[in-house]
C-alpha positions as CSV (number, residue, x, y, z in Angstrom):
1,M,8.0,-51.0,231.4
2,M,8.7,-48.1,233.6
3,V,9.1,-45.6,231.0
4,M,5.5,-46.5,229.4
5,L,4.0,-46.3,232.7
6,L,5.3,-43.2,233.6
7,L,4.5,-41.6,229.5
8,I,1.2,-43.1,230.3
9,F,0.3,-41.4,233.4
10,A,1.8,-38.3,232.1
11,S,-0.9,-38.3,229.2
12,L,-3.8,-38.9,231.6
13,A,-3.0,-36.5,234.1
14,V,-2.6,-34.2,230.6
15,T,-6.1,-35.4,229.1
16,V,-7.8,-34.4,232.7
17,R,-6.3,-31.4,232.6
18,I,-7.0,-30.9,229.3
19,G,-10.5,-32.0,230.1
20,W,-10.7,-29.2,233.3
21,L,-9.9,-26.5,231.3
22,S,-12.6,-27.2,228.5
23,V,-15.2,-27.1,231.5
24,F,-13.9,-24.0,233.2
25,S,-13.0,-22.4,229.6
26,G,-16.3,-22.8,228.9
27,G,-16.9,-19.2,230.6
28,I,-14.8,-17.8,227.6
29,A,-17.1,-19.1,224.9
30,H,-19.6,-18.2,226.8
31,A,-18.8,-14.9,227.8
32,A,-18.1,-14.3,224.1
33,S,-21.8,-15.2,222.7
34,T,-22.9,-13.4,225.7
35,R,-20.9,-9.9,224.4
36,D,-22.9,-10.6,220.9
37,G,-26.2,-10.9,222.6
38,L,-25.7,-7.8,224.9
39,P,-25.8,-4.5,223.2
40,M,-22.7,-2.4,223.1
41,R,-24.0,1.4,224.4
42,A,-22.3,4.8,223.7
43,D,-21.2,7.1,226.5
44,I,-23.8,9.4,228.3
45,T,-22.0,12.7,229.8
46,D,-22.4,15.5,230.9
47,R,-22.1,19.1,229.2
48,N,-18.9,19.2,229.8
49,G,-17.9,15.3,228.5
50,V,-17.6,14.3,232.1
51,V,-18.8,10.8,231.9
52,L,-21.9,9.8,233.2
53,A,-23.2,6.3,232.1
54,R,-20.4,3.9,230.1
55,T,-19.9,0.2,229.1
56,I,-17.1,-1.3,230.8
57,D,-15.9,-5.5,230.6
58,A,-16.8,-7.1,234.0
59,W,-16.3,-10.2,235.8
60,S,-19.7,-12.4,236.5
61,I,-19.8,-15.8,238.3
62,A,-22.0,-18.3,237.1
63,V,-22.4,-22.0,237.9
64,H,-23.8,-25.2,235.5
65,P,-25.5,-26.9,238.4
66,D,-25.7,-29.7,236.1
67,R,-22.1,-30.6,235.9
68,L,-21.5,-30.1,239.9
69,L,-18.8,-32.4,241.3
70,N,-19.1,-31.1,244.9
71,D,-21.6,-31.7,247.3
72,P,-24.2,-28.7,247.3
73,E,-24.3,-29.2,251.5
74,E,-21.2,-28.7,251.7
75,L,-20.1,-25.9,248.6
76,A,-23.6,-24.0,249.8
77,P,-22.3,-22.7,253.1
78,R,-19.0,-21.5,251.7
79,L,-20.8,-19.5,248.6
80,H,-23.0,-17.6,251.4
81,E,-19.0,-16.4,253.5
82,L,-18.2,-15.3,250.2
83,M,-21.4,-13.8,248.5
84,P,-23.6,-13.3,251.6
85,E,-26.5,-11.5,249.3
86,R,-28.4,-14.8,248.8
87,S,-28.6,-16.9,252.5
88,T,-27.2,-20.4,252.6
89,A,-30.8,-22.0,251.5
90,E,-30.9,-20.1,248.5
91,Y,-27.3,-21.7,246.8
92,R,-28.3,-24.9,248.1
93,E,-31.4,-24.9,246.0
94,I,-29.7,-23.2,243.0
95,L,-26.6,-25.8,242.9
96,S,-29.4,-28.8,243.6
97,S,-31.6,-27.6,240.5
98,G,-29.9,-29.4,238.0
99,R,-30.2,-26.7,235.3
100,S,-27.5,-26.0,232.4
101,F,-26.7,-22.2,234.0
102,S,-27.1,-19.9,236.9
103,Y,-25.7,-16.9,237.6
104,L,-24.5,-16.3,240.6
105,Q,-23.2,-12.4,241.0
106,R,-23.2,-9.8,238.4
107,R,-20.3,-7.3,238.4
108,A,-18.4,-8.7,241.0
109,L,-14.6,-7.4,241.8
110,P,-11.7,-9.8,240.7
111,E,-10.7,-10.9,244.2
112,L,-14.0,-12.3,244.8
113,V,-13.5,-14.2,241.5
114,G,-10.3,-15.3,242.6
115,E,-11.7,-16.5,245.8
116,V,-14.4,-18.6,244.1
117,N,-11.9,-20.1,242.2
118,A,-10.1,-21.2,245.0
119,L,-13.2,-23.4,245.8
120,G,-11.9,-25.7,243.1
121,E,-15.2,-26.3,241.7
122,P,-14.9,-27.2,237.7
123,A,-18.6,-26.1,237.5
124,M,-18.1,-22.7,238.5
125,E,-17.8,-20.3,235.3
126,F,-16.1,-16.6,235.4
127,L,-17.3,-14.6,232.4
128,R,-16.3,-11.3,230.9
129,E,-19.6,-9.4,229.9
130,P,-20.2,-6.0,228.8
131,E,-21.2,-4.0,232.3
132,R,-23.3,-0.6,231.9
133,L,-21.1,1.6,234.6
134,Y,-22.4,4.9,236.3
135,P,-19.0,6.2,237.7
136,Q,-20.5,9.0,239.1
137,T,-22.7,6.7,241.3
138,N,-26.2,8.7,242.8
139,L,-25.6,11.2,240.7
140,A,-28.1,12.3,238.5
141,A,-29.9,9.1,238.8
142,H,-33.5,9.7,238.8
143,I,-32.1,11.3,234.9
144,L,-29.8,8.6,233.6
145,G,-32.0,5.9,234.9
146,W,-30.7,2.1,234.5
147,V,-30.4,-0.8,232.3
148,N,-31.5,-4.3,232.8
149,L,-29.6,-7.8,232.6
150,D,-30.0,-8.0,228.8
151,G,-28.4,-4.1,228.7
152,R,-31.7,-2.4,227.4
153,G,-32.5,0.9,229.0
154,V,-35.2,0.5,231.5
155,T,-35.8,4.2,232.7
156,G,-34.4,7.5,232.6
157,M,-32.5,8.7,229.4
158,E,-30.8,5.6,229.1
159,S,-34.7,5.0,228.3
160,V,-35.2,7.5,226.0
161,L,-31.9,7.1,224.1
162,E,-32.1,3.5,223.6
163,E,-31.9,3.8,219.7
164,Q,-28.9,6.5,219.6
165,L,-27.0,5.1,222.4
166,T,-27.1,1.3,220.1
167,D,-26.2,2.3,217.0
168,P,-23.5,1.0,215.7
169,G,-22.8,4.2,214.2
170,Q,-23.2,6.1,217.6
171,R,-21.0,4.1,219.7
172,N,-17.7,5.9,219.5
173,R,-19.5,9.4,219.5
174,P,-20.8,10.3,223.4
175,I,-24.3,11.7,223.8
176,A,-24.3,14.9,226.1
177,L,-26.9,16.0,228.2
178,S,-27.7,19.5,229.4
179,I,-27.0,18.2,233.0
180,D,-23.5,19.7,234.5
181,S,-22.5,17.4,237.1
182,R,-20.3,19.8,238.7
183,V,-24.0,21.8,239.6
184,Q,-25.6,18.7,240.0
185,A,-23.6,17.7,242.7
186,A,-23.6,21.3,244.7
187,V,-27.4,21.3,244.5
188,Q,-27.5,17.8,245.6
189,S,-25.2,17.7,248.7
190,E,-27.0,21.3,249.7
191,L,-30.5,19.7,248.9
192,A,-29.0,16.5,251.6
193,S,-27.7,18.6,254.0
194,A,-31.2,20.8,254.5
195,M,-32.7,17.4,254.8
196,R,-31.1,15.9,257.5
197,R,-30.6,19.4,259.2
198,F,-34.3,19.8,259.3
199,E,-35.2,15.6,259.3
200,A,-36.9,16.0,255.9
201,Q,-38.7,13.4,254.6
202,G,-37.7,14.4,250.8
203,G,-36.5,17.5,249.0
204,T,-36.2,18.5,245.1
205,G,-33.7,21.1,243.3
206,I,-33.3,22.2,240.3
207,V,-31.1,24.8,237.9
208,L,-32.3,25.9,234.9
209,D,-31.2,28.2,231.6
210,V,-33.8,30.7,232.0
211,H,-33.0,31.4,227.9
212,S,-32.5,27.8,226.5
213,G,-34.8,25.9,228.5
214,E,-31.5,23.8,229.6
215,I,-31.9,21.8,232.6
216,L,-28.2,22.4,234.3
217,A,-29.2,20.1,237.8
218,L,-32.3,18.4,238.6
219,T,-32.2,16.1,242.0
220,S,-35.0,14.3,243.6
221,L,-33.5,12.7,247.3
222,P,-34.0,10.3,248.8
223,N,-32.2,8.8,245.2
224,F,-30.7,5.8,244.1
225,N,-27.4,4.5,242.6
226,P,-28.4,3.4,239.3
227,N,-25.6,0.6,239.7
228,D,-27.5,-1.2,241.7
229,A,-30.8,-0.2,241.6
230,G,-32.6,-3.2,242.3
231,R,-32.0,-2.7,246.0
232,A,-33.8,0.8,245.8
233,S,-36.9,1.5,247.7
234,A,-40.1,2.8,245.5
235,R,-39.8,5.7,247.6
236,A,-35.9,6.5,246.4
237,R,-36.5,5.4,242.8
238,F,-39.7,7.9,242.9
239,N,-38.9,11.4,240.9
240,Q,-40.5,14.5,243.1
241,A,-39.2,17.3,241.1
242,T,-41.2,15.6,237.6
243,M,-44.2,13.2,239.4
244,G,-44.8,14.7,242.0
245,F,-47.5,17.8,242.6
246,Y,-47.6,20.0,245.3
247,E,-49.6,22.5,246.2
248,L,-47.1,25.2,246.1
249,G,-48.3,28.1,248.1
250,S,-47.0,32.0,247.6
251,T,-44.7,31.1,244.9
252,F,-47.8,31.5,243.1
253,K,-48.2,35.3,243.9
254,P,-45.6,36.8,241.7
255,I,-47.6,34.7,238.7
256,T,-50.7,36.2,239.6
257,M,-48.8,39.7,240.0
258,A,-47.7,39.1,236.6
259,A,-51.0,38.6,234.8
260,A,-52.9,41.5,236.8
261,I,-50.2,44.0,235.0
262,E,-50.2,42.2,232.2
263,D,-54.1,42.2,231.3
264,G,-54.5,45.7,232.9
265,V,-55.8,44.5,236.1
266,V,-52.7,46.5,238.3
267,T,-51.8,49.6,236.3
268,S,-49.9,50.9,239.2
269,L,-48.0,49.2,241.4
270,A,-48.6,51.9,244.0
271,R,-52.2,51.2,244.0
272,R,-53.4,49.9,247.7
273,Y,-55.5,47.4,248.4
274,D,-57.1,46.6,251.6
275,A,-55.2,44.2,254.1
276,T,-56.6,45.4,257.7
277,E,-58.8,42.7,258.2
278,P,-58.9,38.6,257.1
279,L,-61.1,38.7,253.9
280,Q,-64.9,36.8,254.1
281,V,-65.6,34.7,251.2
282,G,-68.9,33.0,251.8
283,R,-68.0,30.5,254.7
284,F,-64.5,30.9,254.0
285,T,-62.1,33.2,255.4
286,I,-58.5,34.0,253.9
287,R,-55.8,35.3,256.4
288,D,-52.6,36.3,255.9
289,D,-49.5,34.5,258.1
290,H,-47.8,38.1,258.5
291,P,-50.4,40.6,259.1
292,Q,-49.9,44.4,258.3
293,R,-53.2,45.3,259.5
294,R,-53.5,48.1,256.5
295,Y,-53.3,49.1,253.1
296,L,-50.8,47.4,251.2
297,N,-49.4,48.5,247.4
298,V,-48.1,46.0,245.0
299,P,-44.9,45.8,246.8
300,E,-45.3,45.7,250.5
301,T,-47.9,42.9,249.1
302,L,-45.2,40.6,247.6
303,V,-42.6,41.7,250.3
304,H,-45.3,40.6,253.4
305,S,-46.6,37.5,251.1
306,S,-50.2,38.6,251.8
307,N,-52.8,36.7,250.8
308,I,-55.6,39.2,251.2
309,V,-54.4,41.5,248.8
310,T,-53.3,38.5,246.1
311,A,-56.8,37.0,246.3
312,R,-58.5,40.5,245.9
313,I,-56.3,40.7,242.9
314,A,-56.9,37.2,241.7
315,D,-60.6,37.9,242.2
316,N,-60.3,41.0,239.7
317,L,-58.8,39.3,237.3
318,G,-61.7,36.4,237.4
319,E,-61.6,32.5,236.4
320,E,-60.6,33.4,232.9
321,G,-57.9,35.3,233.7
322,M,-56.1,32.6,236.3
323,Q,-56.9,29.9,234.0
324,S,-55.4,31.9,230.9
325,V,-51.7,32.3,232.7
326,F,-51.8,29.0,234.3
327,R,-52.8,27.2,231.1
328,D,-49.8,29.8,229.1
329,L,-47.6,28.7,231.5
330,H,-48.9,25.0,230.6
331,F,-49.4,24.2,234.3
332,D,-52.3,22.0,232.8
333,E,-50.4,19.2,231.0
334,A,-47.6,17.1,231.9
335,I,-43.9,18.7,231.6
336,E,-42.2,19.1,228.2
337,F,-39.5,17.3,228.1
338,E,-37.5,14.1,227.4
339,L,-38.6,11.9,230.4
340,P,-41.5,9.5,229.8
341,V,-42.2,8.9,233.5
342,R,-44.3,12.1,234.0
343,G,-47.7,13.0,235.2
344,R,-50.6,15.6,234.9
345,P,-50.8,18.6,237.5
346,I,-53.7,18.6,239.4
347,W,-56.4,21.0,237.9
348,P,-59.3,22.1,239.6
349,S,-62.5,20.4,238.0
350,Y,-64.4,23.2,239.1
351,W,-63.5,27.1,239.6
352,A,-65.6,28.5,242.1
353,R,-64.6,32.1,243.2
354,T,-62.5,30.7,246.0
355,T,-60.8,28.5,243.9
356,V,-59.8,32.1,241.7
357,M,-58.6,34.0,244.8
358,T,-56.8,30.8,246.2
359,S,-54.8,29.8,243.2
360,G,-53.4,33.1,242.9
361,Y,-51.6,32.2,246.3
362,G,-51.0,28.9,245.2
363,H,-53.8,26.7,246.8
364,G,-56.5,24.8,245.2
365,I,-53.7,23.7,241.9
366,A,-51.0,21.1,242.5
367,V,-47.8,21.1,239.9
368,S,-44.7,20.0,240.0
369,P,-41.3,21.8,241.2
370,L,-40.3,21.8,237.3
371,H,-43.3,23.2,236.1
372,L,-42.7,26.3,239.1
373,A,-39.4,26.4,237.8
374,N,-39.9,26.9,234.0
375,A,-42.6,29.5,235.3
376,Y,-40.1,31.7,237.2
377,A,-37.7,31.3,234.2
378,T,-40.4,33.1,232.1
379,L,-41.2,35.7,234.2
380,V,-37.2,36.9,234.2
381,N,-36.1,36.1,231.0
382,G,-38.4,38.5,229.1
383,G,-41.7,36.7,229.0
384,I,-40.9,34.0,226.7
385,Y,-41.7,30.4,227.7
386,R,-39.8,27.5,226.4
387,P,-39.9,23.9,226.4
388,M,-37.0,22.4,228.8
389,T,-34.7,19.5,228.1
390,L,-32.3,17.1,229.2
391,M,-30.3,17.5,225.8
392,K,-27.4,19.9,225.5
393,L,-28.2,22.5,223.0
394,G,-26.0,23.7,219.9
395,R,-26.0,27.0,218.4
396,G,-29.1,27.6,216.9
397,G,-30.9,24.8,219.0
398,V,-32.9,26.6,221.2
399,P,-36.6,27.6,220.3
400,E,-38.1,30.6,219.8
401,G,-40.9,29.8,222.6
402,E,-44.4,31.6,223.5
403,R,-44.9,35.1,224.8
404,V,-46.2,34.8,227.6
405,F,-45.6,38.7,229.5
406,S,-44.6,41.7,228.0
407,Q,-40.6,42.6,228.6
408,R,-42.2,45.5,230.5
409,T,-43.7,43.6,232.6
410,S,-40.8,40.7,233.1
411,D,-38.7,43.8,233.7
412,Q,-41.3,45.1,236.6
413,L,-41.1,41.5,238.3
414,R,-37.4,41.1,238.0
415,G,-37.2,44.4,240.5
416,L,-40.1,43.3,242.4
417,L,-38.6,39.5,243.3
418,R,-35.5,41.2,244.2
419,L,-36.9,43.4,246.3
420,I,-38.4,40.9,248.4
421,V,-35.1,39.2,249.2
422,Q,-33.6,42.4,250.1
423,E,-36.7,43.4,252.2
424,G,-38.6,40.5,253.0
425,T,-39.4,36.6,253.2
426,G,-36.4,35.6,251.2
427,R,-34.0,37.2,252.9
428,N,-32.1,34.2,253.6
429,A,-31.7,33.3,250.4
430,D,-29.6,36.0,249.4
431,A,-25.9,35.4,248.6
432,P,-23.6,38.7,248.3
433,G,-22.4,40.1,245.0
434,Y,-25.0,37.5,243.0
435,R,-28.0,39.8,243.4
436,V,-30.5,37.1,244.3
437,G,-34.5,37.3,243.5
438,G,-37.2,34.7,244.4
439,K,-40.0,33.8,246.4
440,T,-41.1,31.8,249.3
441,G,-44.0,29.2,249.4
442,T,-44.8,27.6,252.6
443,A,-47.9,25.3,252.0
444,E,-50.2,22.7,254.6
445,K,-50.1,19.3,252.9
446,P,-53.7,18.0,252.2
447,H,-55.1,15.1,253.5
448,E,-58.2,13.3,253.8
449,G,-60.6,17.2,252.7
450,G,-58.1,19.0,254.8
451,Y,-55.0,20.2,255.2
452,R,-52.1,19.3,258.2
453,R,-50.8,21.9,259.9
454,N,-47.8,20.8,260.7
455,A,-46.7,18.9,257.6
456,L,-45.0,21.7,255.1
457,I,-44.3,21.8,251.4
458,S,-41.3,24.4,252.2
459,T,-40.3,25.8,248.3
460,F,-38.2,29.2,247.3
461,A,-38.2,29.8,243.9
462,A,-35.6,32.1,242.7
463,A,-33.6,33.5,239.9
464,F,-29.8,35.0,239.5
465,P,-28.2,37.8,238.8
466,M,-31.4,39.7,238.9
467,D,-30.0,43.0,236.9
468,D,-29.6,40.3,233.8
469,P,-31.1,36.6,235.2
470,Q,-29.3,33.6,233.4
471,Y,-30.9,30.9,236.0
472,V,-33.8,29.8,237.7
473,I,-33.1,27.9,240.9
474,V,-35.8,25.9,242.6
475,I,-35.0,24.0,246.3
476,M,-38.3,22.3,247.8
477,L,-38.5,20.3,251.1
478,D,-40.7,17.6,252.4
479,E,-42.1,18.1,256.1
480,P,-39.1,19.8,257.2
481,R,-39.0,20.7,260.8
482,G,-38.0,23.8,262.6
483,N,-35.0,23.5,264.7
484,A,-32.9,25.9,267.4
485,S,-31.3,27.3,264.4
486,T,-35.0,28.5,262.9
487,G,-36.7,29.2,266.7
488,G,-38.8,26.2,265.6
489,Y,-40.1,27.3,262.1
490,A,-40.1,25.3,259.2
491,T,-41.4,27.7,256.6
492,A,-39.2,28.2,253.6
493,G,-37.9,31.4,254.3
494,W,-35.6,29.2,257.2
495,T,-35.6,25.9,255.7
496,A,-35.4,26.3,251.9
497,A,-34.0,29.8,250.9
498,P,-30.9,29.4,252.8
499,V,-30.5,26.6,250.6
500,V,-30.7,28.8,247.7
501,S,-27.9,30.9,249.1
502,A,-25.3,28.0,249.7
503,V,-26.0,26.9,246.0
504,V,-25.8,30.1,244.5
505,S,-22.7,30.8,246.1
506,R,-21.1,27.4,245.3
507,I,-22.1,27.5,241.1
508,G,-21.9,30.9,240.6
509,P,-18.1,31.4,239.8
510,L,-18.5,27.5,238.2
511,L,-21.2,29.1,235.5
512,G,-19.2,32.2,235.0
513,I,-20.8,34.6,237.3
514,L,-18.6,36.2,239.8
515,P,-19.7,38.2,242.9
516,D,-19.9,41.9,242.6
517,E,-20.8,44.0,245.5
518,H,-21.1,47.0,243.5
519,R,-23.6,46.1,240.5
520,D,-27.6,45.6,241.6
521,I,-31.0,46.3,239.6
522,D,-32.4,49.2,240.4
523,N,-35.7,49.0,242.2
524,S,-35.3,52.1,244.2
525,S,-38.4,53.2,243.0
526,L,-40.1,50.1,244.7
527,Q,-37.9,50.9,247.9
528,A,-39.6,54.0,248.3
529,M,-43.2,52.2,247.9
530,L,-43.0,50.5,251.4
531,W,-43.7,51.6,254.4
532,R,-41.0,51.8,257.1
533,P,-41.9,52.6,261.1
534,R,-41.1,55.8,261.9
535,S,-37.9,54.7,264.1
536,E,-36.5,53.5,260.5
537,R,-37.1,56.8,258.4
538,S,-34.3,59.2,257.0
């Protein structure tokens, strides 16, 4: 009898244990079904094979409220201690709902799974599910986008490449973007440092291959972690490089000069224009920020960033000439590249004479930083406009493009852009040995029918090396504040230009461009056109 009783007791114990395991291990079956329901996705890598997005097996913690054995009043505060993302009241509501299944946490760490399991509630379920992981966290977040809980791309390249990423024949073949993660990291860190230093609200950094149109870096700050995109603010998810449209100020002046040279409006760079006094046009007055109060030739106009002379040249080009170059550079339409979330530039509804003149120096028309980057690539690459891309291009994949400027005009602009960094407002952008050329742009932000004098968009558009341009860099800071190191100035020459210098010094060697103090573009003829005080002559 004793032996029989012991056997019966043992059988009951085994039966209860099997029953408990069947409840608990239901997660395995559920995980398998979930795995079948979620699409597996191919990796996304940078141009060098560094993984930017990958699907992994991750733990999830769930509960079957309709099978609950413990009192929700007792279990809820213990879950809150382990997973404080929800309040005790929220856990109590889930546990008391009577539903058949509820997730408590996705992407849970194994240590947390063990702690929740130790609570001893049989209705808990621990699943192994495919999860999309972004191992570089916030690096290139606005490019990558993220996937939803159903494993489908919500935005960014995850959405654009949805079909290819989930194609069964593609899953074992990573898809390479044009991004270089090393370059992206350098731009992002230098831009973030400048934002902190100048207390800016936001910032954008772009590196573009001038010959292929491949984007090597695209950063918009503040940004977010795509592993937890739901917690990011709308401000962090907003991509300023593609969706932000700004009056980019004097960065437009080289474009105006190129158009004037190309159209024969400027036949000699040595021709001088009146900048002795502010320019009165109707009830509007155009002034220079650094007035020279004399006649200026084209190199001096760009070196001293004269609004007055640029407005005169734009006026000579006329409405048709200014609109033509802007349309050739696609300033009148959304950016040509893969990301679907992109708006249209702010194009003037009426081109008055003052609109034509002010557009020449970047006021009255608003474009994105990416528009500006592609315009500068066109200026320095021989005059060819090519659409930009976020996909790594193979041999023969570079589009033929459209000619906007002649090779001669492009060559002249390269010399002028280098001169601005050597002698003008762009001195702080120079990186020794890298032959940087570029232009500052500082514009007040529009506000209620006018402009806010103390709210600036500070931009520097650059290319390097100017004797053989390979890359364009655009750095933009939104409302930077001057400090003691800048003498209180928040203009682009003091805020955005130094970021360009730091970025070029970091990414040059990564891109195979080594500094050479003995090489430079020959712009001696342009140097000779600059007026210098008597004390500097000889």
